[in-house]
N, CA, C and O of each residue as an XYZ file, in Angstrom:
680
protein
N      80.952     97.594    111.406
C      81.158     97.018    110.084
C      80.696     98.022    109.037
O      79.693     98.711    109.223
N      81.413     98.096    107.970
C      80.978     98.986    106.909
C      80.085     98.212    105.942
O      79.968     96.990    106.034
N      79.480     98.910    105.048
C      78.506     98.311    104.120
C      79.176     97.318    103.177
O      78.568     96.314    102.808
N      80.403     97.581    102.788
C      81.096     96.683    101.878
C      81.312     95.322    102.533
O      81.132     94.287    101.891
N      81.694     95.321    103.798
C      81.893     94.060    104.504
C      80.574     93.293    104.598
O      80.545     92.077    104.403
N      79.513     93.984    104.888
C      78.197     93.332    104.981
C      77.812     92.776    103.614
O      77.327     91.649    103.511
N      78.029     93.564    102.570
C      77.687     93.115    101.218
C      78.490     91.879    100.839
O      77.941     90.923    100.292
N      79.791     91.896    101.129
C      80.633     90.754    100.795
C      80.184     89.530    101.581
O      80.148     88.425    101.039
N      79.842     89.715    102.850
C      79.378     88.593    103.667
C      78.084     88.023    103.107
O      77.943     86.804    103.005
N      77.143     88.874    102.747
C      75.876     88.394    102.174
C      76.103     87.677    100.853
O      75.473     86.655    100.583
N      76.999     88.210    100.029
C      77.307     87.561     98.755
C      77.925     86.191     99.003
O      77.562     85.216     98.345
N      78.855     86.115     99.949
C      79.493     84.841    100.266
C      78.469     83.834    100.768
O      78.523     82.665    100.385
N      77.540     84.258    101.613
C      76.497     83.359    102.128
C      75.638     82.860    100.983
O      75.307     81.676    100.926
N      75.266     83.761    100.057
C      74.440     83.358     98.921
C      75.166     82.344     98.045
O      74.567     81.374     97.582
N      76.448     82.568     97.823
C      77.216     81.640     96.992
C      77.346     80.296     97.693
O      77.218     79.254     97.051
N      77.600     80.302     99.003
C      77.690     79.043     99.753
C      76.362     78.304     99.742
O      76.344     77.078     99.637
N      75.256     79.021     99.848
C      73.938     78.400     99.784
C      73.725     77.760     98.424
O      73.227     76.637     98.347
N      74.085     78.434     97.368
C      73.947     77.870     96.032
C      74.851     76.654     95.863
O      74.447     75.658     95.262
N      76.055     76.728     96.381
C      76.964     75.586     96.297
C      76.389     74.398     97.067
O      76.490     73.258     96.616
N      75.788     74.662     98.222
C      75.151     73.588     98.995
C      74.005     72.941     98.233
O      73.857     71.719     98.244
N      73.207     73.748     97.581
C      72.111     73.207     96.775
C      72.638     72.351     95.630
O      72.106     71.275     95.357
N      73.676     72.825     94.965
C      74.260     72.044     93.878
C      74.834     70.727     94.397
O      74.680     69.687     93.757
N      75.491     70.768     95.549
C      76.033     69.550     96.135
C      74.906     68.580     96.477
O      75.016     67.382     96.215
N      73.832     69.089     97.056
C      72.687     68.233     97.383
C      72.092     67.593     96.140
O      71.763     66.407     96.143
N      71.957     68.365     95.095
C      71.419     67.813     93.842
C      72.365     66.770     93.257
O      71.923     65.741     92.746
N      73.666     67.041     93.333
C      74.631     66.081     92.817
C      74.536     64.770     93.595
O      74.497     63.695     92.998
N      74.498     64.857     94.934
C      74.431     63.637     95.749
C      73.149     62.862     95.473
O      73.178     61.633     95.400
N      72.032     63.555     95.319
C      70.766     62.892     95.015
C      70.841     62.195     93.666
O      70.385     61.061     93.522
N      71.404     62.859     92.698
C      71.520     62.269     91.367
C      72.452     61.064     91.392
O      72.205     60.060     90.725
N      73.525     61.175     92.169
C      74.456     60.056     92.276
C      73.778     58.837     92.911
O      73.982     57.711     92.459
N      72.968     59.059     93.962
C      72.249     57.948     94.582
C      71.284     57.314     93.597
O      71.181     56.090     93.515
N      70.574     58.154     92.847
C      69.625     57.633     91.860
C      70.350     56.813     90.804
O      69.867     55.759     90.392
N      71.499     57.291     90.369
C      72.274     56.562     89.372
C      72.735     55.225     89.927
O      72.693     54.213     89.227
N      73.173     55.215     91.170
C      73.602     53.949     91.787
C      72.441     52.968     91.888
O      72.606     51.774     91.640
N      71.278     53.469     92.248
C      70.096     52.597     92.327
C      69.745     52.031     90.961
O      69.420     50.852     90.824
N      69.815     52.896     89.948
C      69.478     52.439     88.602
C      70.495     51.422     88.104
O      70.131     50.447     87.447
N      71.774     51.649     88.418
C      72.792     50.680     88.030
C      72.588     49.363     88.769
O      72.767     48.293     88.188
N      72.218     49.433     90.031
C      71.939     48.213     90.787
C      70.730     47.494     90.196
O      70.715     46.269     90.073
N      69.726     48.275     89.836
C      68.535     47.689     89.223
C      68.889     47.052     87.883
O      68.423     45.958     87.566
N      69.719     47.746     87.096
C      70.135     47.186     85.807
C      70.959     45.925     86.009
O      70.794     44.952     85.273
N      71.839     45.934     86.994
C      72.645     44.748     87.294
C      71.754     43.593     87.742
O      71.947     42.445     87.342
N      70.793     43.921     88.566
C      69.869     42.893     89.036
C      69.052     42.332     87.877
O      68.805     41.129     87.800
N      68.642     43.216     86.985
C      67.892     42.756     85.810
C      68.770     41.840     84.966
O      68.312     40.804     84.484
N      70.051     42.228     84.786
C      70.960     41.393     83.995
C      71.169     40.023     84.621
O      71.190     39.005     83.928
N      71.326     40.010     85.952
C      71.618     38.724     86.606
C      70.393     37.828     86.720
O      70.518     36.604     86.745
N      69.217     38.429     86.789
C      68.021     37.603     86.990
C      67.242     37.361     85.703
O      66.727     36.266     85.477
N      67.161     38.366     84.882
C      66.305     38.236     83.698
C      66.990     37.432     82.600
O      66.337     36.619     81.946
N      68.292     37.636     82.380
C      68.974     36.928     81.299
C      68.957     35.406     81.483
O      68.642     34.677     80.542
N      69.293     34.918     82.685
C      69.172     33.457     82.841
C      67.722     32.976     82.669
O      67.459     31.885     82.163
N      66.821     33.815     83.100
C      65.413     33.457     82.948
C      65.050     33.372     81.475
O      64.294     32.494     81.061
N      65.599     34.297     80.681
C      65.314     34.267     79.242
C      65.844     32.981     78.594
O      65.212     32.431     77.692
N      67.002     32.508     79.059
C      67.533     31.246     78.512
C      66.616     30.075     78.850
O      66.385     29.186     78.031
N      66.101     30.099     80.078
C      65.164     29.039     80.449
C      63.857     29.190     79.681
O      63.198     28.215     79.321
N      63.514     30.440     79.449
C      62.268     30.702     78.736
C      62.365     30.174     77.312
O      61.377     29.681     76.766
N      63.548     30.273     76.702
C      63.702     29.755     75.346
C      63.417     28.257     75.284
O      62.886     27.740     74.301
N      63.791     27.583     76.368
C      63.553     26.134     76.406
C      62.064     25.824     76.462
O      61.587     24.856     75.869
N      61.350     26.666     77.185
C      59.916     26.403     77.347
C      59.101     27.518     76.691
O      58.034     27.897     77.172
N      59.627     28.025     75.595
C      59.041     29.191     74.927
C      57.595     28.949     74.520
O      56.768     29.858     74.596
N      57.305     27.810     74.117
C      55.954     27.545     73.638
C      54.928     27.668     74.755
O      53.782     28.043     74.509
N      55.336     27.355     75.985
C      54.391     27.376     77.098
C      54.248     28.779     77.716
O      53.155     29.169     78.125
N      55.367     29.539     77.782
C      55.352     30.792     78.533
C      55.557     32.028     77.659
O      55.897     33.092     78.178
N      55.367     31.917     76.387
C      55.604     33.031     75.487
C      54.809     34.290     75.860
O      55.384     35.377     75.814
N      53.539     34.209     76.222
C      52.810     35.437     76.594
C      53.406     36.126     77.836
O      53.402     37.355     77.910
N      53.903     35.378     78.785
C      54.502     35.966     79.983
C      55.799     36.700     79.637
O      56.061     37.784     80.158
N      56.596     36.116     78.770
C      57.851     36.744     78.354
C      57.558     38.052     77.623
O      58.247     39.049     77.840
N      56.581     38.056     76.792
C      56.206     39.265     76.060
C      55.818     40.373     77.038
O      56.188     41.530     76.841
N      55.081     40.029     78.079
C      54.684     41.013     79.079
C      55.904     41.539     79.834
O      56.013     42.741     80.073
N      56.811     40.656     80.205
C      58.025     41.077     80.925
C      58.859     42.017     80.062
O      59.353     43.035     80.546
N      59.014     41.679     78.795
C      59.799     42.514     77.896
C      59.134     43.883     77.727
O      59.815     44.908     77.717
N      57.829     43.900     77.596
C      57.113     45.175     77.454
C      57.290     46.028     78.703
O      57.504     47.237     78.612
N      57.199     45.394     79.870
C      57.392     46.148     81.115
C      58.825     46.686     81.227
O      59.037     47.813     81.676
N      59.792     45.882     80.820
C      61.190     46.336     80.869
C      61.409     47.504     79.907
O      62.110     48.459     80.240
N      60.822     47.430     78.734
C      60.938     48.537     77.779
C      60.306     49.807     78.344
O      60.862     50.900     78.234
N      59.135     49.638     78.948
C      58.465     50.803     79.532
C      59.299     51.399     80.667
O      59.444     52.617     80.763
N      59.845     50.536     81.524
C      60.669     51.024     82.639
C      61.908     51.742     82.122
O      62.302     52.774     82.664
N      62.517     51.203     81.082
C      63.693     51.848     80.489
C      63.326     53.199     79.894
O      64.065     54.171     80.053
N      62.199     53.264     79.217
C      61.758     54.534     78.632
C      61.485     55.563     79.725
O      61.896     56.718     79.615
N      60.799     55.144     80.764
C      60.502     56.057     81.880
C      61.807     56.494     82.550
O      61.989     57.670     82.864
N      62.692     55.554     82.760
C      63.985     55.866     83.386
C      64.769     56.850     82.530
O      65.326     57.810     83.061
N      64.825     56.637     81.237
C      65.544     57.545     80.342
C      64.929     58.943     80.401
O      65.656     59.935     80.454
N      63.620     59.029     80.393
C      62.944     60.326     80.490
C      63.263     61.033     81.803
O      63.509     62.239     81.825
N      63.256     60.277     82.889
C      63.562     60.866     84.199
C      65.008     61.360     84.251
O      65.279     62.434     84.789
N      65.934     60.579     83.694
C      67.330     60.994     83.686
C      67.524     62.242     82.822
O      68.330     63.109     83.162
N      66.804     62.340     81.724
C      66.886     63.540     80.891
C      66.351     64.751     81.633
O      66.925     65.837     81.546
N      65.256     64.577     82.364
C      64.708     65.679     83.153
C      65.686     66.105     84.249
O      65.881     67.299     84.479
N      66.298     65.137     84.919
C      67.274     65.463     85.969
C      68.463     66.196     85.361
O      68.951     67.172     85.931
N      68.931     65.729     84.205
C      70.046     66.386     83.541
C      69.691     67.817     83.167
O      70.500     68.724     83.361
N      68.499     68.030     82.637
C      68.066     69.383     82.272
C      67.973     70.271     83.517
O      68.363     71.438     83.478
N      67.464     69.723     84.608
C      67.344     70.487     85.848
C      68.721     70.876     86.390
O      68.930     72.020     86.794
N      69.642     69.942     86.400
C      70.993     70.230     86.896
C      71.656     71.283     86.010
O      72.291     72.206     86.520
N      71.517     71.153     84.695
C      72.094     72.160     83.795
C      71.487     73.533     84.043
O      72.193     74.541     84.028
N      70.172     73.573     84.270
C      69.504     74.843     84.545
C      70.028     75.462     85.841
O      70.290     76.663     85.900
N      70.176     74.642     86.868
C      70.684     75.141     88.153
C      72.109     75.652     88.003
O      72.454     76.694     88.561
N      72.936     74.936     87.261
C      74.318     75.374     87.056
C      74.334     76.697     86.291
O      75.098     77.601     86.630
N      73.498     76.811     85.267
C      73.437     78.066     84.515
C      72.974     79.217     85.391
O      73.538     80.310     85.338
N      71.957     78.977     86.191
C      71.463     80.030     87.081
C      72.519     80.422     88.109
O      72.699     81.603     88.403
N      73.204     79.444     88.643
C      74.260     79.747     89.622
C      75.360     80.569     88.954
O      75.862     81.529     89.538
N      75.730     80.198     87.743
C      76.760     80.945     87.014
C      76.307     82.386     86.807
O      77.089     83.316     87.003
N      75.051     82.576     86.412
C      74.529     83.932     86.212
C      74.521     84.725     87.514
O      74.844     85.913     87.523
N      74.154     84.071     88.608
C      74.135     84.765     89.898
C      75.548     85.165     90.318
O      75.751     86.240     90.883
N      76.508     84.311     90.045
C      77.890     84.637     90.383
C      78.352     85.828     89.550
O      79.015     86.731     90.060
N      78.000     85.824     88.268
C      78.365     86.946     87.400
C      77.707     88.225     87.898
O      78.350     89.272     87.961
N      76.414     88.144     88.254
C      75.713     89.322     88.783
C      76.380     89.843     90.047
O      76.572     91.048     90.211
N      76.732     88.921     90.936
C      77.390     89.317     92.188
C      78.736     89.975     91.919
O      79.095     90.960     92.564
N      79.478     89.424     90.962
C      80.769     90.018     90.619
C      80.584     91.415     90.041
O      81.318     92.337     90.400
N      79.619     91.579     89.155
C      79.367     92.901     88.583
C      78.924     93.894     89.661
O      79.350     95.048     89.668
N      78.068     93.432     90.565
C      77.590     94.301     91.635
C      78.743     94.711     92.547
O      78.834     95.868     92.958
N      79.612     93.770     92.857
C      80.765     94.069     93.703
C      81.698     95.044     93.000
O      82.230     95.955     93.634
N      81.902     94.866     91.701
C      82.759     95.775     90.938
C      82.176     97.188     90.934
O      82.899     98.161     91.146
N      80.862     97.298     90.690
C      80.228     98.622     90.697
C      80.345     99.262     92.081
O      80.596    100.462     92.189
N      80.170     98.485     93.115
C      80.266     99.020     94.473
C      81.678     99.526     94.751
O      81.858    100.608     95.309
N      82.670     98.744     94.361
C      84.053     99.172     94.581
C      84.340    100.456     93.794
O      85.017    101.350     94.301
N      83.834    100.554     92.563
C      84.027    101.775     91.768
C      83.384    102.971     92.458
O      83.972    104.052     92.503
N      82.196    102.788     92.989
C      81.518    103.894     93.673
C      82.258    104.302     94.940
O      82.332    105.487     95.264
N      82.800    103.334     95.651
C      83.575    103.656     96.862
C      84.806    104.482     96.466
O      85.142    105.462     97.131
N      85.469    104.081     95.389
C      86.635    104.841     94.946
C      86.242    106.254     94.527
O      86.937    107.215     94.858
N      85.125    106.386     93.797
C      84.669    107.715     93.383
C      84.334    108.575     94.599
O      84.690    109.752     94.649
N      83.658    107.991     95.565
C      83.285    108.732     96.772
C      84.531    109.173     97.533
O      84.588    110.293     98.040
N      85.522    108.301     97.613
C      86.769    108.653     98.292
C      87.446    109.828     97.595
O      87.935    110.748     98.251
N      87.471    109.793     96.274
C      88.077    110.895     95.530
C      87.314    112.203     95.756
O      87.923    113.257     95.939
N      85.987    112.130     95.743
C      85.166    113.331     95.956
C      85.400    113.896     97.356
O      85.558    115.107     97.515
N      85.423    113.031     98.370
C      85.668    113.486     99.747
C      87.052    114.105     99.839
O      87.236    115.137    100.484
N      88.018    113.478     99.197
C      89.381    114.020     99.209
C      89.403    115.417     98.596
O      90.022    116.331     99.142
N      88.723    115.580     97.454
C      88.724    116.866     96.758
C      87.923    117.921     97.489
O      88.360    119.068     97.588
N      86.744    117.554     98.011
C      85.833    118.566     98.548
C      85.991    118.830    100.038
O      85.591    119.894    100.511
N      86.559    117.899    100.789
C      86.648    118.092    102.236
C      88.104    118.181    102.703
O      88.509    119.182    103.294
N      88.877    117.146    102.439
C      90.209    117.058    103.024
C      91.127    118.144    102.480
O      91.834    118.795    103.249
N      91.128    118.346    101.178
C      92.021    119.339    100.583
C      91.711    120.755    101.077
O      92.639    121.455    101.482
N      90.445    121.215    101.066
C      90.170    122.548    101.604
C      90.498    122.671    103.095
O      90.956    123.725    103.537
N      90.273    121.627    103.860
C      90.587    121.679    105.293
C      92.091    121.852    105.477
O      92.524    122.602    106.352
N      92.883    121.171    104.669
C      94.340    121.331    104.767
C      94.740    122.762    104.420
O      95.596    123.348    105.083
N      94.128    123.318    103.393
C      94.452    124.688    103.000
C      94.104    125.672    104.112
O      94.903    126.546    104.446
N      92.906    125.528    104.684
C      92.482    126.429    105.760
C      93.389    126.250    106.968
O      93.753    127.233    107.613
N      93.760    125.010    107.286
C      94.646    124.752    108.416
C      96.007    125.410    108.184
O      96.575    126.007    109.098
N      96.525    125.298    106.964
C      97.803    125.935    106.642
C      97.707    127.441    106.749
O      98.606    128.094    107.279
N      96.607    127.995    106.240
C      96.402    129.439    106.312
C      96.329    129.885    107.773
O      96.938    130.891    108.136
N      95.598    129.158    108.613
C      95.469    129.514    110.033
C      96.820    129.414    110.746
O      97.140    130.255    111.586
N      97.602    128.404    110.418
C      98.918    128.287    111.038
C      99.806    129.455    110.612
O     100.565    129.988    111.422
N      99.711    129.848    109.357
C     100.494    130.980    108.873
C     100.102    132.265    109.582
O     100.962    133.038    110.005
N      98.797    132.492    109.710
C      98.318    133.693    110.407
C      98.767    133.666    111.860
O      99.217    134.682    112.390
N      98.648    132.506    112.512
C      99.050    132.379    113.917
C     100.534    132.674    114.082
O     100.913    133.410    114.992
N     101.370    132.123    113.234
C     102.809    132.361    113.326
C     103.107    133.841    113.079
O     103.946    134.432    113.758
N     102.409    134.441    112.094
C     102.607    135.867    111.811
C     102.230    136.738    112.987
O     102.959    137.664    113.345
N     101.068    136.435    113.601
C     100.629    137.221    114.757
C     101.568    137.031    115.939
O     101.882    137.988    116.647
N     102.014    135.803    116.153
C     102.962    135.572    117.242
C     104.254    136.344    116.993
O     104.848    136.887    117.924
N     104.671    136.388    115.774
C     105.906    137.090    115.443
C     105.760    138.591    115.711
O     106.622    139.209    116.338
N     104.659    139.163    115.228
C     104.486    140.603    115.408
C     104.212    140.983    116.864
O     104.796    141.946    117.361
N     103.344    140.255    117.551
C     102.997    140.634    118.921
C     104.007    140.124    119.935
O     104.192    140.736    120.987
N     104.650    139.031    119.639
C     105.595    138.449    120.585
C     106.977    139.050    120.448
O     107.803    138.822    121.332
N     107.284    139.789    119.422
C     108.609    140.341    119.146
C     109.005    141.377    120.178
O     110.117    141.342    120.704
N     108.110    142.292    120.468
C     108.436    143.370    121.405
C     108.545    142.873    122.822
O     109.400    143.353    123.566
N     107.722    141.936    123.230
C     107.722    141.493    124.616
C     108.881    140.560    124.926
O     109.563    140.742    125.934
N     109.108    139.598    124.109
C     110.080    138.571    124.443
C     111.514    139.003    124.172
O     112.416    138.652    124.932
N     111.730    139.734    123.137
C     113.095    140.062    122.755
C     113.483    141.482    123.173
O     114.539    141.971    122.772
N     112.669    142.134    123.951
C     112.988    143.482    124.420
C     112.933    144.497    123.287
O     113.560    145.550    123.404
N     112.236    144.244    122.229
C     112.094    145.189    121.139
C     113.315    145.282    120.263
O     113.415    146.231    119.484
N     114.256    144.354    120.340
C     115.485    144.436    119.566
C     115.336    143.927    118.136
O     116.243    144.138    117.331
N     114.257    143.281    117.792
C     114.046    142.804    116.432
C     114.685    141.461    116.153
O     114.815    141.083    114.989
N     115.092    140.718    117.187
C     115.673    139.397    116.954
C     114.559    138.389    116.719
O     113.496    138.458    117.337
N     114.815    137.470    115.835
C     113.824    136.408    115.580
C     113.993    135.291    116.594
O     115.111    134.878    116.905
N     112.896    134.819    117.095
C     112.985    133.663    117.977
C     112.971    132.396    117.121
O     112.376    132.400    116.043
N     113.600    131.327    117.564
C     113.598    130.093    116.760
C     112.177    129.512    116.697
O     111.457    129.489    117.695
N     111.795    129.046    115.504
C     110.469    128.456    115.288
C     110.644    126.942    115.183
O     111.464    126.467    114.397
N     109.884    126.186    115.964
C     110.016    124.721    115.875
C     109.651    124.236    114.467
O     108.866    124.875    113.765
N     110.224    123.114    114.070
C     110.012    122.566    112.736
C     108.545    122.246    112.471
O     108.081    122.418    111.344
N     107.805    121.788    113.472
C     106.408    121.426    113.283
C     105.590    122.621    112.840
O     104.683    122.476    112.020
N     105.892    123.811    113.369
C     105.110    124.993    113.021
C     105.453    125.464    111.625
O     104.610    126.083    110.975
N     106.653    125.200    111.133
C     107.038    125.649    109.809
C     106.445    124.773    108.717
O     106.323    125.216    107.575
N     106.079    123.550    109.041
C     105.530    122.625    108.041
C     104.060    122.906    107.827
O     103.282    122.947    108.781
N     103.673    123.101    106.564
C     102.252    123.360    106.259
C     101.790    122.304    105.300
O     100.628    122.305    104.893
């Protein structure tokens, strides 16, 4: 495996891990919301009829009703505060995940640019000179074969022997 493949795999794992965390937070928040809605529904179904009965006997149970209302107000205030904290936390996580994705994209872009630069440098400094030297060596070899092989193979008559196409290509 090359380094780019490893880097991409690690980036993908990190993104999947972040997505899993976001999904877990979403599911937890959804459960909490369902519980709160159930609690609110239960309060509506039980407390409202009780309040109607309480109005009938208000003179006798007024202090108890005041306590219940105060507790409900406190619970609502606490619940609202908790929901605001959860909302702030989820927004923070989403922002951080977005920043990490941007960082990963920038890092991947820089890596790809460096790979392209390295490829160009290798092409210029290694492959091109090797091709030139190979062409020069083939030319020298063909020249030497022509000069030394002319007298032996053709009986010294000066005829050119056919050169295969592969040897002529440089």
